[in-house]
GUKOLKE-817051 format. One record per atom (N, C-alpha, C, O): atom name; x, y, z. Coordinates in steps of 0.001 Angstrom, whole numbers, plus 500000, padded with zeros to 6 digits. Example, Ala and Ser with C-alpha at 12.3 -4.5 7.8 and 13.67 -1.06 7.14 Angstrom:
2
N  513190  494310  507800
CA  512300  495500  507800
C  513200  496700  507800
O  514236  496681  508465
N  512850  497750  507080
CA  513670  498940  507140
C  512900  500030  507870
O  513409  501138  508039
END
This chain:
143
N  704498  772628  570710
CA  704809  772725  571985
C  705498  771607  572367
O  704844  770569  572269
N  707057  771457  572931
CA  707341  770054  573187
C  706876  769675  574533
O  706658  770369  575526
N  706749  768062  574272
CA  706335  767139  575219
C  707499  766923  576088
O  708685  766863  575763
N  706854  766795  577478
CA  708478  766907  578423
C  707937  765545  579390
O  706773  765319  579720
N  708828  764950  579634
CA  708872  763634  579926
C  709743  763826  581260
O  710652  764656  581244
N  709486  763089  582391
CA  710083  762669  583226
C  710538  761384  583935
O  709713  760566  584341
N  711689  761238  584059
CA  712036  759770  584892
C  711135  759644  586387
O  710637  760617  586954
N  711059  758323  586840
CA  710873  757897  587937
C  711342  758354  589115
O  710715  758668  590127
N  712818  758369  588833
CA  713931  758891  589723
C  713384  760595  589770
O  712947  761045  590829
N  713449  761305  588745
CA  712914  762885  588713
C  711745  763233  589495
O  711802  764180  590279
N  710609  762495  589338
CA  709227  762370  589896
C  709678  762200  591392
O  709299  763080  592165
N  710513  761080  591939
CA  710715  761377  593605
C  711255  762325  593991
O  710912  762802  595073
N  712324  762935  593194
CA  713143  763860  593711
C  712163  765255  594042
O  712367  766099  594915
N  710779  765188  592820
CA  709945  766301  592647
C  709175  766192  594264
O  709239  766934  595244
N  708624  765223  594068
CA  707608  764830  595416
C  708396  764753  596407
O  707838  765130  597437
N  709395  764447  596544
CA  710053  763944  598348
C  709725  762785  598423
O  709480  762543  599605
N  709525  761572  597554
CA  709262  760098  597716
C  710463  759818  597337
O  711412  760386  596796
N  709999  758082  598047
CA  711281  757328  597524
C  710784  756887  595961
O  709678  757152  595490
N  711933  756109  595235
CA  711447  756002  594094
C  710799  754751  594021
O  709928  754533  593179
N  711297  753621  595140
CA  710445  752757  594924
C  708611  752898  595072
O  707806  752177  594483
N  708333  753843  595867
CA  706846  754157  596324
C  706485  755125  595235
O  705363  755580  595460
N  707044  755629  594088
CA  706530  756291  593082
C  706519  754928  591851
O  705666  754970  590964
N  707276  754051  591888
CA  707347  752840  590913
C  705802  752076  591559
O  705176  751431  590717
N  705303  752126  592743
CA  704422  751402  592918
C  703240  752109  592454
O  702345  751473  591898
N  703132  753625  592665
CA  702078  754494  592082
C  701646  753778  590483
O  700564  753528  589951
N  703201  753593  590027
CA  702974  753170  588253
C  702320  752033  588290
O  701468  751697  587467
N  702717  751333  589324
CA  702027  749503  588776
C  700715  749717  589409
O  699806  749109  588845
N  700390  750390  590389
CA  698846  750416  590753
C  697963  750726  589887
O  696787  750364  589914
N  698601  751571  588886
CA  697912  752401  587722
C  697457  753967  588477
O  696636  754702  587928
N  698009  754265  589565
CA  697551  755561  590146
C  698498  756591  589572
O  698313  757717  590033
N  699402  756491  588739
CA  700540  757265  588272
C  700609  756876  586602
O  701341  755925  586330
N  700020  757430  585663
CA  700537  756870  584364
C  701991  757083  583640
O  702831  757983  583631
N  701870  755943  583108
CA  703671  756043  582832
C  703619  755319  581619
O  702604  754644  581448
N  704473  755307  580754
CA  705068  754516  579459
C  705948  754050  579526
O  706795  754686  580153
N  706342  752811  579022
CA  707614  752015  579831
C  708257  752229  578440
O  707523  752028  577472
N  709758  752679  578177
CA  710394  752723  577048
C  711528  751726  577606
O  712241  752207  578487
N  711778  750458  577228
CA  712665  749341  577134
C  712384  749093  578506
O  711259  748699  578814
N  713464  749313  579571
CA  713175  748725  581224
C  712687  749895  581889
O  712208  749684  583003
N  712691  751240  581423
CA  712348  752523  582454
C  711299  753011  581841
O  711022  752741  580672
N  710532  753883  582695
CA  709388  753818  583110
C  709498  755949  582192
O  710572  756525  582017
N  708277  756486  581871
CA  708717  758014  581448
C  707050  758489  581673
O  706048  757875  581306
N  707141  759803  582406
CA  705471  760008  582628
C  705737  761384  581842
O  706815  761962  581703
N  704506  761746  581379
CA  704597  763155  580791
C  704113  764097  581772
O  703780  763672  582878
N  704013  765688  581420
CA  704217  766136  582635
C  702846  766294  582756
O  702482  766705  583858
N  701630  765996  581595
CA  700113  766454  582002
C  700087  765041  583080
O  699570  765189  584187
N  700565  763925  582758
CA  699893  762956  583612
C  700776  763068  585061
O  700580  762398  586074
N  701535  763841  584909
CA  702262  764029  586446
C  701305  765202  587021
O  700700  765109  588089
N  701268  766083  586337
CA  700071  767322  586863
C  698783  766648  587110
O  698145  767047  588084
N  698204  765524  586266
CA  697022  765077  586852
C  697084  764158  588193
O  696222  764051  589066
N  698349  763529  588101
CA  698319  762745  589509
C  698579  763474  590807
O  698020  763077  591829
N  699488  764640  590837
CA  699478  765603  592000
C  698284  766784  592251
O  697989  767358  593299
N  697804  766903  591119
CA  696568  767809  591074
C  697140  769465  590851
O  696390  770398  590565
N  698417  769567  591025
CA  699273  771105  590724
C  700228  770869  589500
O  700546  769794  588994
N  700622  772197  589136
CA  701386  772192  588205
C  702730  771477  588364
O  703538  771783  589240
N  702916  770525  587482
CA  704685  770093  587610
C  705960  771448  588087
O  706086  772556  587566
N  706545  771004  588929
CA  707546  772123  588936
C  708741  771945  587710
O  709650  771119  587634
N  708490  772680  587102
CA  709665  772969  585669
C  710659  772503  586145
O  710900  772538  587352
N  711708  771778  584926
CA  713014  771216  585410
C  713677  772416  585382
O  713155  773497  585110
N  715288  772153  585775
CA  716032  773500  585857
C  716141  773441  583908
O  716009  772504  583121
N  716384  774650  583744
CA  716805  774862  582540
C  718316  775259  581993
O  718775  776386  582174
N  718906  774406  581431
CA  720289  774750  581041
C  720774  774664  582789
O  720275  774213  583820
N  722152  775449  582365
CA  722917  775837  583796
C  723322  774219  584103
O  722822  773135  583799
N  724782  774764  585053
CA  725048  773599  585877
C  724701  773387  586737
O  724046  774287  587263
N  724905  771761  587708
CA  723787  771236  588642
C  725444  770365  588922
O  726307  769850  588212
N  725214  770591  590362
CA  726248  769451  590980
C  725302  768874  592204
O  724484  769484  592892
N  725639  767688  592233
CA  725460  766891  593466
C  725991  765974  593749
O  726343  765106  592950
N  726267  765948  595605
CA  727380  764680  596138
C  726303  763278  596629
O  725108  763117  596878
N  727291  762617  596593
CA  727034  761373  596849
C  728525  760727  597754
O  729596  760317  597307
N  728031  760857  599151
CA  729147  760381  600018
C  728622  759205  600826
O  727450  759002  601140
N  729702  758455  601113
CA  729696  757499  602200
C  730779  757197  603072
O  731910  756778  602826
N  730071  757564  604409
CA  731343  757339  605716
C  731137  756296  606369
O  730074  755812  606756
N  732535  755835  606529
CA  732268  754484  607447
C  733137  754722  608564
O  734358  754821  608445
N  732390  754834  609864
CA  732694  755233  611040
C  733044  753296  611947
O  732277  752346  612109
N  734439  753478  612293
CA  734640  752360  612759
C  734534  752221  614501
O  734566  753258  615162
N  734449  751324  614961
CA  734699  751345  616158
C  733623  751698  617183
O  734060  752125  618252
N  732154  751588  617044
CA  731075  752564  617243
C  730391  751120  618011
O  730299  749994  617523
N  729875  751692  619639
CA  728631  750956  619960
C  727247  751219  619049
O  727022  752104  618223
N  726193  749832  619636
CA  724934  750299  619007
C  724163  752055  619607
O  723334  752767  619039
N  724854  752239  620882
CA  724401  753436  621305
C  724708  754558  620320
O  723861  754985  619536
N  726383  755174  620418
CA  726801  755897  619859
C  725979  755821  618492
O  725130  756681  618256
N  726266  754673  617500
CA  725691  754635  616218
C  724295  755186  616254
O  723900  755523  615138
N  723624  755329  617025
CA  721881  755621  617230
C  721781  757128  617269
O  721020  757854  616630
N  722964  757530  618393
CA  722908  758949  618721
C  723743  759801  617591
O  723678  761027  617511
N  724398  759115  616880
CA  725367  759808  615435
C  723958  759711  614205
O  723641  760728  613588
N  723309  758543  614008
CA  722230  758749  613151
C  721418  759813  613268
O  721309  760600  612328
N  720674  760000  614546
CA  719644  760702  614952
C  720129  761896  614733
O  719547  762705  614010
N  721120  762114  615261
CA  721882  763825  615089
C  722058  763815  613848
O  721634  764931  613549
N  722433  763270  612772
CA  722694  763560  611395
C  721331  763673  610496
O  721193  764528  609620
N  720351  762702  610829
CA  719296  762866  610207
C  718301  764069  610523
O  717621  764576  609631
N  718254  764533  611969
CA  717374  765589  612543
C  718071  766627  611905
O  717288  767505  611544
N  719559  766930  611553
CA  720123  768109  610790
C  719714  768018  609383
O  719368  768982  608702
N  719781  766690  608957
CA  719101  766943  607467
C  718063  767661  607260
O  717966  768660  606546
N  717064  767007  608062
CA  715670  767133  607869
C  715478  768826  608111
O  714584  769549  607672
N  716394  769105  608782
CA  716233  771239  609227
C  716428  771911  608219
O  715981  773050  608088
N  717288  771169  607152
CA  717629  772359  606177
C  716243  772510  604888
O  715335  771707  604673
N  716463  773536  604361
CA  715573  773778  603507
C  715542  773157  602118
O  714544  773131  601397
N  716873  772602  601786
CA  717243  772310  600749
C  717666  773261  599648
O  717433  774462  599788
N  718435  772681  598270
CA  719272  773726  598047
C  718496  774710  597104
O  717327  774855  597461
N  718850  775418  595996
CA  717874  776124  595466
C  717097  775956  594587
O  716291  776791  594176
N  717295  774544  594088
CA  716234  774257  593098
C  715321  772936  594211
O  714882  771847  593841
N  715283  773481  595455
CA  714593  772653  596421
C  714328  771169  596561
O  713298  770543  596814
N  715904  770704  596254
CA  715895  769406  596530
C  716629  769296  597818
O  717541  769983  598278
N  715931  768146  598336
CA  716238  767813  600213
C  717553  767249  600093
O  718042  767079  598976
N  718275  766890  601326
CA  719301  766439  601431
C  718786  765124  602265
O  717955  765055  603171
N  719587  764088  601625
CA  719117  763114  602407
C  720215  762373  603031
O  721292  762270  602444
N  719990  761791  604310
CA  721095  761072  604743
C  720626  759906  605581
O  719815  760089  606489
N  721125  758691  605296
CA  720620  757130  605613
C  721835  756757  606331
O  722950  757279  606288
N  721365  755647  607073
CA  722857  755130  607706
C  722138  753399  608253
O  720964  753155  608532
N  723177  752562  608258
CA  723390  751431  608485
C  724505  751177  609383
O  725687  751505  609277
N  723835  750465  610376
CA  724816  749441  611476
C  724861  748316  611729
O  723917  747548  611916
N  726230  748064  611766
CA  726536  746283  611637
C  727229  746156  612625
O  728459  746198  612652
N  726280  745937  613792
CA  726651  745554  615329
C  727886  744448  615229
O  728770  744651  616062
N  728073  743433  614444
CA  728753  742348  614749
C  730131  742693  614029
O  730923  741754  613942
N  730558  744062  613442
CA  731982  744568  612838
C  731619  746136  613989
O  732557  746856  614333
N  730661  746330  614285
CA  730960  747843  614830
C  731033  748896  614291
O  731372  749994  614731
N  730674  748541  613196
CA  730798  749552  612193
C  729368  750468  611626
O  728395  749928  611100
N  729473  751593  611811
CA  728248  752708  611069
C  728515  753461  609473
O  729060  754539  609236
N  728112  752791  608829
CA  728050  753494  606919
C  726854  754418  607102
O  725798  754084  607640
N  727134  755628  606592
CA  726139  756878  606657
C  726407  757448  605064
O  727399  757916  604506
N  725098  757182  604651
CA  725188  757734  603157
C  724826  759223  603110
O  723777  759484  603699
N  725365  760101  602624
CA  724653  761539  602164
C  724460  761883  600605
O  725417  762000  599840
N  723426  761998  600308
CA  723067  762624  599062
C  722468  764058  599179
O  721472  764355  599838
N  723278  764943  598393
CA  722700  766663  598196
C  723575  766895  597992
O  724555  766168  597828
N  723406  768715  597910
CA  724144  769719  597190
C  725414  769646  598121
O  725302  769562  599344
N  726717  769686  597425
CA  727930  769663  597718
C  728057  770425  599090
O  728682  770000  600062
N  727362  771630  599019
CA  727606  772413  600566
C  727034  771903  601891
O  727570  771823  602996
N  725728  771559  601460
CA  725049  770480  602307
C  725776  769260  602959
O  725868  768932  604142
N  726240  768718  601870
CA  726751  767381  602236
C  728064  767731  602745
O  728544  766764  603336
N  728840  768760  602743
CA  730001  769140  603607
C  729819  769366  604535
O  730771  769113  605273
N  728554  769982  605243
CA  727996  770481  606690
C  727858  769211  607008
O  728418  768903  608060
N  727319  768395  606470
CA  727002  766786  607272
C  728403  766225  607526
O  728497  765904  608711
N  729275  766044  606988
CA  730987  765644  606964
C  731422  766296  608150
O  731802  765717  609169
N  731332  767844  607932
CA  731615  768693  609133
C  731145  767709  610622
O  731973  767057  611259
N  729957  767770  610902
CA  729275  767207  612025
C  729659  765879  612443
O  729938  765498  613580
N  729629  765134  611200
CA  730043  763575  611673
C  731282  763780  612299
O  731350  763308  613434
N  732562  764513  611756
CA  733885  764586  612398
C  734066  765352  613637
O  735078  765398  614336
N  732869  765986  613823
CA  732951  767094  615239
C  732318  765542  616206
O  733129  765079  617008
N  731192  764960  616113
CA  730846  764273  617098
C  732044  763071  616896
O  732608  762846  617967
N  732578  762217  615714
CA  733241  761228  616281
C  734846  761782  617009
O  735623  761218  617780
N  734861  762676  616567
CA  736156  763425  617761
C  735822  763537  618944
O  736684  763333  619799
N  734603  763861  619303
CA  734087  764228  620847
C  732636  763775  620736
O  731638  764432  620438
N  732768  762504  621046
CA  731667  761412  621224
C  730166  761852  621998
O  729018  761555  621668
N  730529  762457  622846
CA  729862  762984  623948
C  728666  763718  623900
O  728159  764139  624940
END
């Protein structure tokens, strides 16, 4: 039987955690991992021991698409930036994820000095397109 290994990024995606959190579990010794060069690998058995449940199978073959989008909104004040950010995060949290269970992630950073809001969207192309539609709608009609 072939041993299956996961990267820390894959584990973070599977568990819905930030990769830094997973890295902390490895450093604390709570999640057993083997370092290969500068990267860590975790066996399926060690992941199952950590979570107390069977590990979700990796997608078998087939194509997979993921979108990474950065949107810059210029000329927004703090209040408008917060309203836009909160709306997008709430929208992302209400999605059920794609067919693999991957969650849509939306993060934002506001630069008050430049009055610029940057929005980072990570997820399936369809979900990212929906977020872009919402951004476009809110920027066009900020009420």
